[in-house]
C-alpha positions in Angstrom: 12.7 -53.9 -9.9 11.7 -51.5 -12.3 9.2 -53.4 -13.7 7.9 -54.2 -10.4 8.1 -50.7 -9.1 6.3 -49.9 -12.4 3.2 -52.4 -11.5 3.0 -50.9 -8.3 2.8 -47.4 -9.4 0.3 -48.6 -11.9 -1.9 -50.2 -9.3 -1.8 -47.1 -7.4 -2.2 -44.2 -9.9 -5.4 -43.0 -8.4 -3.7 -42.5 -4.8 -0.5 -40.8 -6.9 -2.8 -38.8 -8.7 -4.7 -37.3 -5.6 -1.4 -36.8 -3.9 -0.3 -34.6 -6.7 -3.0 -32.4 -6.4 -1.7 -30.2 -3.6 1.5 -30.0 -5.7 -0.7 -28.4 -8.4 -2.4 -26.3 -6.3 0.8 -25.1 -4.9 2.6 -24.2 -8.1 -0.4 -22.3 -8.8 -0.3 -20.5 -5.7 3.5 -19.5 -6.2 2.7 -18.6 -10.2 0.0 -16.1 -8.5 -2.7 -17.8 -10.7 -4.5 -19.2 -7.2 -3.4 -16.5 -4.5 -3.9 -18.4 -1.2 -3.6 -15.7 1.4 -3.4 -18.3 4.3 0.0 -19.8 2.9 1.6 -15.8 3.1 0.5 -15.7 6.7 1.6 -18.9 7.4 5.2 -18.1 5.7 5.0 -14.7 8.1 4.5 -17.0 11.3 7.2 -19.4 10.4 9.6 -16.2 9.6 8.3 -14.5 12.9 9.0 -17.7 15.1 12.3 -18.3 13.5 13.4 -14.6 14.3 12.3 -14.6 17.7 13.9 -18.1 18.3 17.3 -17.0 16.9 17.5 -13.2 18.2 21.0 -12.5 19.9 19.0 -10.8 22.9 22.8 -9.0 23.9 23.2 -5.4 24.3 24.6 -3.1 21.3 26.6 -0.9 23.1 27.9 1.0 20.0 24.4 2.5 19.4 22.5 4.5 21.9 18.8 5.7 21.9 17.9 9.1 23.3 14.3 8.8 24.5 11.5 11.6 24.4 10.4 9.2 26.9 7.0 10.6 29.2 9.8 11.3 31.9 11.6 13.8 29.5 8.0 15.4 28.4 6.9 15.5 31.9 10.3 17.4 33.0 11.0 19.4 29.7 7.4 19.8 28.7 5.2 18.5 25.8 6.5 17.7 22.0 7.3 19.7 20.2 10.0 21.2 22.4 11.1 24.5 21.4 14.8 24.3 19.0 16.8 26.0 21.8 16.2 22.7 23.9 17.3 20.9 21.0 20.4 22.7 20.1 21.4 22.0 23.6 20.9 18.4 23.3 22.9 18.5 20.4 25.7 20.4 21.7 25.9 18.1 24.6 25.9 15.2 22.4 28.5 16.6 20.1 30.8 18.5 22.1 30.5 17.0 25.7 29.8 13.4 25.0 31.8 13.3 21.7 29.2 11.0 19.5 30.3 9.8 16.1 27.0 10.5 14.5 23.9 11.9 15.7 20.8 11.0 14.2 17.0 12.3 14.4 13.8 10.4 14.1 11.8 13.1 14.6 10.8 15.7 11.8 11.2 19.5 12.0 8.5 20.5 9.2 7.8 24.0 10.6 9.6 26.8 12.1 10.0 27.1 15.7 7.9 30.3 17.0 8.1 29.4 20.6 10.5 32.4 21.4 8.0 34.9 20.4 10.7 36.6 18.0 8.3 36.6 15.0 5.8 38.6 17.3 8.8 40.9 18.7 9.8 41.9 15.2 6.2 42.7 14.3 6.0 45.3 17.0 9.3 46.8 16.3 7.8 47.4 12.8 4.5 48.2 13.9 3.3 49.8 16.9 6.9 50.4 18.8 8.4 51.4 15.0 9.3 54.7 17.0 11.1 53.1 20.2 14.8 53.3 19.0 15.5 51.4 22.7 13.2 48.8 21.8 14.6 48.0 18.6 18.3 48.1 19.8 17.5 45.7 22.7 15.5 43.3 20.5 18.5 43.5 17.9 20.9 42.4 20.9 18.5 39.6 21.5 17.2 38.3 18.4 20.3 35.9 18.3 19.4 33.9 21.4 15.6 34.2 20.4 16.1 32.6 16.8 15.8 28.9 18.0 15.9 27.5 14.6 19.2 29.5 13.9 20.7 28.3 17.2 19.5 24.5 16.1 21.1 25.2 12.8 24.4 26.2 14.2 24.7 23.4 16.7 24.3 20.9 13.8 26.4 22.8 11.2 29.8 21.2 10.2 29.0 18.0 12.6 28.3 14.3 11.7 24.2 14.9 12.0 21.6 13.1 10.3 18.0 14.6 9.8 14.7 12.3 9.6 11.7 12.9 7.1 9.2 10.7 5.4 7.6 9.9 2.4 4.0 9.7 1.6 1.4 8.3 -1.1 -1.8 10.3 -1.5 -3.6 11.3 -4.5 -2.4 14.9 -4.0 1.1 14.0 -3.9 1.6 16.8 -1.1 5.2 18.1 -0.4 6.3 19.9 2.5 10.0 20.9 3.5 13.4 20.4 1.8 14.6 16.9 0.5 18.2 16.1 0.8 20.3 15.3 -2.6 19.3 11.5 -4.2 21.6 8.8 -2.7 22.0 7.0 -5.9 22.7 9.3 -8.7 20.5 8.5 -12.0 23.6 8.3 -14.4 24.7 5.4 -12.3 21.6 3.4 -13.6 21.6 1.6 -17.0 18.8 3.7 -18.1 16.0 1.5 -16.4 14.1 2.5 -13.5 14.4 0.5 -10.4 11.5 -1.7 -8.5 11.8 0.2 -5.5 9.2 1.3 -2.9 7.8 4.5 -4.6 6.1 7.7 -3.2 4.5 10.6 -4.6 4.8 13.1 -1.3 6.9 13.9 1.2 7.1 15.6 4.6 10.7 17.0 5.4 12.6 19.5 7.5 12.5 23.2 7.1 15.3 24.8 4.9 17.4 26.3 7.6 18.0 23.0 9.3 18.0 20.8 5.8 21.0 23.3 4.8 22.8 22.8 8.1 22.6 19.3 8.5 24.9 17.3 6.1 22.7 14.3 5.6 19.2 13.1 6.0 17.6 9.9 5.7 13.8 8.6 5.4 12.4 6.8 8.3 9.4 4.9 6.5 9.0 1.4 6.9 7.2 -1.5 5.1 3.9 -2.7 6.4 2.9 -6.4 5.2 -0.5 -7.1 4.8 -0.9 -8.5 8.0 0.0 -5.1 9.6 3.5 -6.3 10.9 6.6 -4.2 10.1 9.2 -6.7 9.1 11.4 -4.8 6.5 12.9 -1.3 6.0 13.7 -0.1 2.5 17.3 0.8 1.9 16.5 3.1 -1.0 13.1 4.6 -2.2 11.7 6.0 -4.8 10.2 9.5 -5.2 10.0 11.4 -8.9 12.3 9.1 -10.8 15.2 9.9 -8.1 16.4 7.0 -5.2 16.8 8.6 -1.7 18.1 6.7 1.3 17.1 5.4 4.6 17.9 7.0 8.0 19.9 3.9 9.0 21.9 4.1 5.6 22.4 7.7 5.9 24.2 7.1 9.4 25.8 4.6 8.3 27.3 6.2 5.6 27.8 9.1 7.8 29.9 6.7 10.0 32.2 5.7 7.2 32.6 9.2 5.7 30.1 9.4 2.9 30.9 6.4 0.7 29.3 6.8 -3.0 26.2 4.6 -3.4 26.4 2.3 -6.4 24.0 -0.2 -8.0 24.9 -4.1 -8.0 22.6 -5.6 -10.6 21.2 -9.3 -10.5 21.4 -9.7 -14.3 24.5 -8.7 -16.7 22.1 -7.2 -19.2 18.7 -5.8 -18.3 15.2 -7.5 -18.8 12.2 -6.0 -19.1 10.9 -2.8 -18.0 12.5 -2.1 -14.8 16.4 -3.1 -13.2 16.7 -5.5 -10.6 19.6 -5.1 -7.9 21.0 -7.5 -6.1 22.9 -5.0 -3.3 23.6 -1.5 -2.8 27.3 -1.1 -3.0 29.1 1.4 -0.7 32.4 2.4 -2.7 34.9 4.7 -1.0 38.4 4.4 -3.1 39.4 0.8 -3.5 37.1 -0.3 -0.6 33.5 -1.6 -1.3 30.9 -3.0 0.9 27.6 -4.9 -0.2 24.3 -4.2 1.3 22.2 -7.0 0.0 18.5 -5.9 -0.9 15.1 -7.8 -2.3 13.1 -6.9 -5.4 11.7 -3.5 -3.3 15.4 -2.3 -2.2 14.3 -3.4 1.1 16.0 -5.6 3.9 14.2 -7.5 6.7 14.8 -5.9 9.9 17.4 -8.4 12.1 15.8 -7.6 15.4 18.2 -8.1 18.4 15.5 -8.7 21.3 12.1 -7.5 22.2 12.6 -3.7 22.2 12.2 -0.6 24.3 14.0 0.1 27.4 13.6 -3.6 29.0 14.4 -5.4 25.7 18.2 -5.0 26.4 19.5 -4.8 22.4 20.3 -0.9 23.2 20.9 1.7 25.8 18.0 4.1 26.4 18.7 7.3 28.0 16.1 9.7 28.6 16.3 12.9 26.8 16.1 15.1 29.7 18.9 13.5 31.5 21.1 14.1 28.6 19.7 17.6 28.5 20.5 18.2 32.1 23.6 17.0 31.7 23.6 14.2 34.4 25.6 12.1 31.9 29.9 11.8 32.5 31.7 13.8 30.0 32.9 11.4 27.0 30.5 8.8 28.4 28.6 8.5 25.0 32.3 9.0 22.8 32.4 7.1 19.7 28.4 6.1 19.8 26.1 6.5 17.2 23.3 8.2 18.8 19.5 7.8 17.8 17.3 10.5 19.0 13.6 9.0 19.1 10.4 8.7 21.3 8.8 5.6 23.3 5.9 7.8 24.3 2.6 6.6 23.1 1.4 10.0 22.5 3.9 10.7 19.8 2.7 7.5 17.8 6.0 6.0 16.8 5.1 2.5 18.0 4.7 -0.1 15.6 3.6 -3.8 15.6 6.6 -6.0 14.6 7.4 -9.9 15.2 9.0 -9.5 18.3 6.4 -6.9 19.9 3.2 -5.3 19.2 4.0 -1.6 20.6 7.8 -1.5 19.3 9.6 1.8 19.1 10.0 2.8 15.6 13.4 4.3 16.3 14.7 1.1 17.5 14.0 -0.5 14.0 16.5 2.2 12.7 18.8 0.9 15.4 18.5 -2.6 14.7 19.4 -1.8 10.9 22.5 0.2 11.7 23.6 -2.6 14.2 23.2 -5.0 11.3 25.1 -2.8 9.1 28.2 -2.2 11.7 28.2 -6.0 12.3 28.2 -6.9 8.2 25.1 -8.8 8.5 21.5 -8.9 6.8 18.5 -11.0 6.4 16.8 -10.7 2.7 14.5 -12.7 0.5 16.7 -12.9 -2.6 15.1 -12.3 -6.1 15.6 -15.8 -6.9 13.2 -16.9 -3.6 10.1 -17.8 -6.4 12.4 -20.1 -8.5 13.6 -22.0 -5.4 10.3 -22.4 -4.1 9.1 -24.0 -7.6 12.1 -26.0 -7.4 11.4 -27.4 -3.9 7.7 -27.9 -4.5 8.5 -29.9 -7.4 11.0 -31.9 -5.8 9.1 -32.8 -2.8 5.5 -33.1 -4.6 7.1 -35.5 -7.0 9.1 -37.5 -4.4 5.8 -38.1 -2.4 3.7 -38.9 -5.3 6.3 -41.6 -6.0 6.8 -42.9 -2.8 3.6 -42.5 -0.9 1.0 -44.7 -2.8 3.3 -47.9 -2.3 3.9 -47.6 1.5 1.8 -48.7 4.2 0.4 -45.6 6.6 3.1 -45.8 9.2 6.2 -45.7 6.8 4.6 -43.3 4.6 4.2 -41.2 7.9 7.5 -41.4 8.6 8.3 -40.5 4.9 6.4 -37.6 5.4 7.7 -36.6 8.5 11.4 -37.1 7.4 11.0 -34.9 4.4 9.3 -32.2 6.5 12.5 -32.5 8.7 14.9 -32.1 5.7 12.9 -29.0 4.3 12.8 -27.3 7.8 16.5 -28.0 8.4 17.5 -26.9 5.1 15.6 -23.5 5.4 17.0 -22.8 8.7 20.3 -23.2 8.0 20.0 -20.9 4.9 18.9 -18.5 7.2 21.2 -18.8 9.9 24.6 -19.2 7.5 23.7 -17.3 4.4 21.1 -14.6 6.0 18.6 -15.9 3.2 14.9 -15.9 4.0 13.1 -18.5 1.5 9.7 -19.8 1.1 8.3 -22.6 3.5 5.0 -22.9 4.0 3.7 -24.0 0.7 6.2 -26.9 0.7 4.9 -27.7 4.3 1.5 -27.8 3.5 1.6 -29.3 0.5 3.5 -32.2 2.1 1.2 -32.7 5.0 -1.8 -32.4 2.4 -0.4 -35.0 0.1 -0.1 -37.0 3.3 -3.7 -36.5 4.2 -5.2 -36.9 0.9 -2.8 -40.4 0.4 -4.5 -41.6 3.6 -8.0 -40.8 3.1 -8.2 -41.9 -0.7 -11.5 -43.5 -1.3 -13.5 -41.7 1.1 -16.4 -39.9 -0.6 -18.3 -37.2 1.3 -22.0 -37.6 0.7 -23.5 -34.8 -1.5 -25.4 -32.3 0.1 -28.9 -31.4 -0.4 -30.1 -28.7 -2.2 -31.4 -26.9 0.4 -28.2 -26.6 2.4 -26.6 -25.3 -0.9 -29.1 -22.6 -1.2 -28.3 -22.0 2.6 -24.9 -21.5 1.8 -25.8 -18.6 -0.4 -26.5 -16.6 2.4 -23.1 -15.8 2.8 -23.1 -13.9 -0.5 -26.4 -12.7 -1.2 -29.4 -10.7 0.8 -31.4 -12.4 3.2 -34.7 -12.0 1.1 -33.3 -13.6 -2.0 -32.0 -16.6 0.4 -35.6 -17.0 0.9 -36.9 -17.0 -2.1 -34.1 -19.8 -3.4 -35.2 -21.9 -0.4 -38.5 -22.2 -2.0 -36.9 -24.4 -4.9 -33.5 -25.1 -3.8 -33.2 -27.3 -7.0 -32.8 -24.4 -9.2 -29.7 -22.9 -7.8 -26.2 -24.4 -8.2 -22.5 -22.8 -7.2 -21.2 -24.0 -10.1 -19.5 -21.7 -12.8 -21.7 -20.5 -15.7 -22.4 -17.6 -18.1 -24.6 -15.3 -17.6 -25.6 -11.7 -18.5 -25.4 -9.7 -15.7 -24.7 -6.4 -14.4 -21.5 -5.7 -12.5 -20.7 -2.6 -10.2 -17.4 -1.5 -8.8 -17.6 1.7 -6.2 -14.6 3.2 -4.9 -14.4 5.6 -2.0 -12.0 8.8 -2.4 -10.6 10.9 0.6 -10.1 8.7 3.4 -6.4 9.6 3.1 -7.0 13.2 4.0 -9.2 11.7 6.8 -6.7 9.4 8.1 -4.3 12.4 8.6 -6.9 14.0 11.0 -8.3 11.3 12.8 -7.4 8.1 15.2 -7.4 4.7 13.7 -10.3 3.8 15.9 -12.5 6.9 14.6 -11.0 6.3 10.9 -12.2 2.5 11.3 -15.5 3.6 12.6 -16.2 6.1 9.8 -15.0 3.3 7.3 -17.4 0.9 8.5 -20.5 3.3 8.7 -19.9 4.0 5.2 -19.6 0.6 4.2 -22.5 -0.2 6.1 -24.6 2.7 4.2 -23.4 1.6 1.0 -24.2 -2.5 1.4 -27.5 -1.3 2.9 -28.0 0.3 -0.4 -26.9 -2.5 -2.8 -28.6 -5.2 -0.8 -32.2 -3.1 -0.9 -31.8 -3.1 -4.6 -31.3 -6.9 -4.6 -27.5 -6.8 -5.2 -25.4 -9.3 -4.1 -22.1 -8.1 -2.5 -18.9 -9.7 -3.9 -16.0 -8.7 -2.1 -14.5 -5.6 -0.4 -11.1 -4.3 -1.7 -9.7 -1.7 0.7 -12.1 1.2 0.3 -13.7 -0.4 -2.8 -17.3 -2.3 -3.0 -17.8 -4.8 -5.6 -21.2 -6.1 -6.2 -23.3 -7.6 -9.0 -26.8 -8.1 -10.1 -28.8 -10.9 -11.5 -27.4 -13.9 -9.8 -27.6 -16.1 -8.2 -31.7 -15.1 -8.3 -32.3 -14.7 -11.9 -33.3 -10.7 -12.2 -34.3 -9.4 -15.4 -34.5 -5.8 -14.6 -30.7 -6.3 -13.0 -29.4 -3.3 -15.2 -32.2 -0.8 -13.7 -31.6 -1.9 -10.2 -27.9 -1.7 -10.3 -28.2 2.1 -11.6 -31.0 2.7 -9.1 -28.5 1.5 -6.5 -25.9 4.0 -7.7 -28.0 7.1 -7.6 -29.1 5.8 -4.0 -25.2 5.3 -3.2 -24.5 8.9 -4.3 -27.3 10.2 -2.0 -25.9 8.4 1.1 -22.5 9.8 0.5 -24.2 13.2 0.2 -25.6 12.4 3.8 -22.1 11.8 4.9 -20.5 14.9 3.5 -23.3 16.8 5.3 -22.2 15.5 9.0 -18.4 15.9 7.7 -19.3 19.7 7.1 -21.0 20.1 10.4 -17.8 18.6 12.2 -15.2 20.4 9.9 -13.9 17.2 8.4 -13.0 16.4 4.8 -15.6 15.3 2.5 -15.2 12.0 1.0 -16.3 11.0 -2.7 -17.0 7.9 -4.6 -16.5 6.8 -8.1 -18.9 4.1 -9.8 -18.5 1.9 -12.5 -21.3 -0.2 -14.2 -21.6 -2.6 -17.3 -23.8 -5.2 -17.9 -22.7 -8.4 -20.2 -22.0 -11.8 -20.3 -19.5 -13.0 -17.3 -18.8 -16.1 -15.7 -20.7 -16.6 -12.0 -19.9 -19.2 -9.5 -18.5 -20.4 -6.3 -14.5 -20.0 -7.0 -11.3 -20.3 -5.2 -9.7 -22.8 -3.6 -10.0 -25.7 -0.9 -8.8 -23.6 1.9 -11.1 -20.2 0.8 -13.9 -19.7 -1.6 -16.2 -17.1 -2.8 -19.3 -16.6 -4.6 -18.0 -14.3 -7.4 -17.9 -12.9 -11.3 -15.5 -12.8 -13.7 -14.9 -11.9 -17.4 -14.2 -9.0 -19.9 -17.5 -7.6 -18.9 -16.3 -7.3 -15.2 -13.0 -5.7 -16.0 -15.0 -3.5 -18.1 -17.0 -2.4 -15.4 -13.5 -2.0 -13.2 -12.3 0.3 -15.9 -15.1 2.6 -16.0 -14.8 3.3 -12.2 -11.2 4.5 -12.9 -12.8 7.0 -15.5 -15.2 8.4 -13.4 -12.5 10.8 -11.8 -11.3 11.6 -15.4 -14.7 12.7 -16.4 -15.6 14.5 -13.2 -18.8 12.3 -12.5 -19.6 9.8 -9.8 -21.1 7.0 -11.6 -19.9 5.7 -15.7 -21.9 3.4 -16.9 -21.6 1.4 -20.4 -23.9 1.4 -23.4 -25.2 -1.9 -22.7 -26.2 -0.9 -19.2 -28.0 2.4 -20.4 -29.9 0.3 -23.3 -31.3 -2.2 -20.4 -32.1 0.7 -18.1 -34.3 3.4 -20.3 -36.2 4.7 -17.3 -33.4 7.3 -16.6 -32.2 10.7 -17.9 -28.6 9.7 -19.4 -25.8 12.0 -20.3 -23.0 10.6 -22.8 -19.9 11.0 -21.6 -17.6 9.9 -24.4 -16.8 7.1 -26.5 -13.7 5.3 -25.1 -11.4 2.2 -25.7 -9.9 1.0 -22.4 -6.9 -1.0 -21.9 -7.6 -4.4 -23.0 -10.5 -3.8 -25.8 -9.9 -2.7 -29.1 -13.6 -1.8 -29.7 -14.5 1.3 -28.6 -17.5 1.6 -26.4 -20.0 4.5 -25.6 -20.2 5.5 -22.0 -22.8 7.2 -19.8 -23.5 9.2 -16.6 -27.4 8.8 -14.9 -28.6 12.2 -14.2 -31.8 11.0 -12.4 -35.0 9.1 -12.8 -36.7 9.7 -16.4 -39.1 12.4 -15.9 -37.6 13.9 -12.3 -34.9 15.8 -13.9 -35.5 19.5 -14.0 -36.1 21.6 -16.8 -32.7 23.0 -16.6 -31.2 19.7 -16.7 -33.4 18.7 -19.5 -32.1 21.4 -21.6 -28.4 21.2 -20.4 -28.4 17.7 -21.8 -30.4 18.6 -24.9 -27.5 21.1 -25.6 -24.7 18.6 -24.6 -26.1 16.1 -27.2 -25.9 19.0 -29.8 -22.4 19.8 -28.7 -21.0 16.1 -28.7 -22.7 15.8 -32.3 -20.9 18.5 -33.6 -17.5 17.5 -32.0 -17.7 14.2 -33.6 -18.8 15.6 -37.0 -15.6 17.9 -36.3 -17.4 21.1 -36.6 -15.2 22.8 -34.3 -16.8 26.2 -34.4 -20.2 24.9 -33.8 -19.0 22.8 -30.9 -17.1 25.5 -29.4 -20.2 27.8 -29.4 -22.2 25.3 -27.5 -19.6 24.5 -25.3 -19.4 28.1 -24.1 -23.1 28.0 -23.7 -22.7 24.9 -21.1 -19.9 26.4 -19.1 -21.6 29.5 -18.6 -24.6 26.9 -17.3 -22.5 24.7 -15.0 -18.9 26.3 -15.0 -18.0 23.9 -12.5 -18.7 20.6 -14.6 -15.2 19.0 -15.0 -16.8 17.4 -18.3 -17.2 20.5 -20.1 -13.6 21.9 -19.2 -12.4 18.7 -20.3 -13.7 18.7 -24.0 -12.8 22.5 -23.8 -9.2 21.3 -23.7 -9.7 18.8 -26.3 -11.3 21.1 -28.5 -8.4 23.8 -28.0 -6.1 21.0 -29.5 -8.2 20.0 -32.5 -9.0 23.5 -33.6 -7.4 24.0 -36.9 -7.0 20.3 -37.6 -7.8 19.3 -41.5 -11.2 17.0 -41.7 -9.9 13.4 -41.2 -12.8 11.1 -42.4 -11.3 7.8 -40.5 -11.5 10.0 -36.9 -14.5 8.6 -34.9 -14.1 10.9 -31.8 -13.0 8.0 -29.5 -10.6 8.4 -26.6 -8.3 5.7 -25.7 -7.0 5.0 -22.3 -3.8 3.0 -22.0 -3.9 2.6 -18.3 -6.5 0.5 -16.0 
């Protein structure tokens, strides 16, 4: 029997090899060697469908949402309300309703000046200083007019949890007062945790932060497709770990148990430690809350959300404030104060609704904590995916080639049914979310390839191949290609090309001042200007990556002057951004900046990707160096940084040498330059400044600190705002007095990308 099976496999070895191809691609995908976004998206679709199909859709009476809705805004007034009203709301909930915990999914980042107390105090100290009656009356009224103090007293000593948020931007701005970290660093094993990290925050004013016994952040995690599926339980800021709003409320209900880490491995491995769960410990009692590799957990949505969703009781804040509830109607409930009003922008896209109230995401998490349930992607999900891929792929490769079509289809359907059933059981019984899309696609593709084996697609014409390049290159270059299509191929080759990375800066501040639609229009406008500039100089757009544009010159149409064209494009792109900024200044908007890195060298160019998605792109060390140079532009205070090889092939420009650097991944130091203007177009002052700078740089490298300092003083007088001169002045200050080092080459090393 074994010999017969071996013979059958030998006869069908071609079909078996073809059947194994999807397995290879699947393994490359999960190893992140061949990243296929379509599989990630399909996994999300599967997860969302499974979540919606298994939601309980029942009311959790333990949690109530006090909603600052449109009705409340109409009756009480526009947001923000005076803190006297919030104090009255808190007293109503704590004293008359006897709630167990009160959480705020709103921020109190600024002092309340609605009462006019500050102005009255100014009058008492100024124009009415000589009116004792006025001062006496003000002293009597001040306690009732200090709305922040009223609100603070309403929260003092009560189970109240304030909310705040973390941010990430280049400035790392902070506002307000953070609570104490939930997980003290002394409970860690000396290594950081791979938590979601932010460098800034917006929190509550000190008066309220001191009054409330607890606070939690209300950030969520938005996936690449714009959907909120998970919330971090702990987040990292400044090396410390803070708790979410839902976790803070849960701990308040449990009388503040301490937070401990539950490590996934007995001993640390690598540069970060991994947690299996967050443990709440109070005396001899422990409760484990499972987390994924971001210290987050998936949101176990109970229903479609909002007032009509039926998962939680919604009460209009105006009704609560007006005392329309019976006494003790909410006794023992956990109450969240939040908003569903569209104007307050706390609606999120989730698997169960495109305009889901943000406050209800925290209610869902709190409900899951109370039920002892969780949904989490375990840290071994990648290994599980690899195991099911290997098992399924090898089984299909062994069986499908020797079966007729109908039997092969039944076997494949059976394998798919087993995979789906196992995945669903692990989800329902164990609360585990494990990958499924890759193995399903692999099984279907294996069956399809097995059935169509032997069918060969006729080769495409050279003209059709050239036309396909229209997706990647300017139309005028396609016109040239069509004339001699036999010269062009999408097959990967090694060529000397020039590559550019252009990163736009300043969109974070713009996003805080503009509506998403306006920001989208602005981003599209800037991208369009830069793209037109690149194409006008015969550049090929490689890709857009967030707010970064990647382009290259010299392929697919050979262009001897590719370095010169790239530098000309960079100067024109700077001018285009200046035009945008002029418009911004006129409109009172923040300005944007760009950082450009250019390198010329040998790189691999061709059509690369998968059978699902491909792109005409460049890869190689020369490409990586250009990316590193773009990152250095901000360090040296210039907008464009080019390599020595680019400068050598673009002599038609006035250049300023910046430094000799060793970037990450490169042992050899390279000289870097910034183009100033077309050769001959620079001003007399620019020419003199460049000459003085070259002398200064020569003195610096010769370790002639005195001469270097003299020349730097001249340069700083000519251009006091130049970051480059300030940078070298700082370096010189650190080096002065150092003995002559014959081995010193003056190069600067950068260890980060």
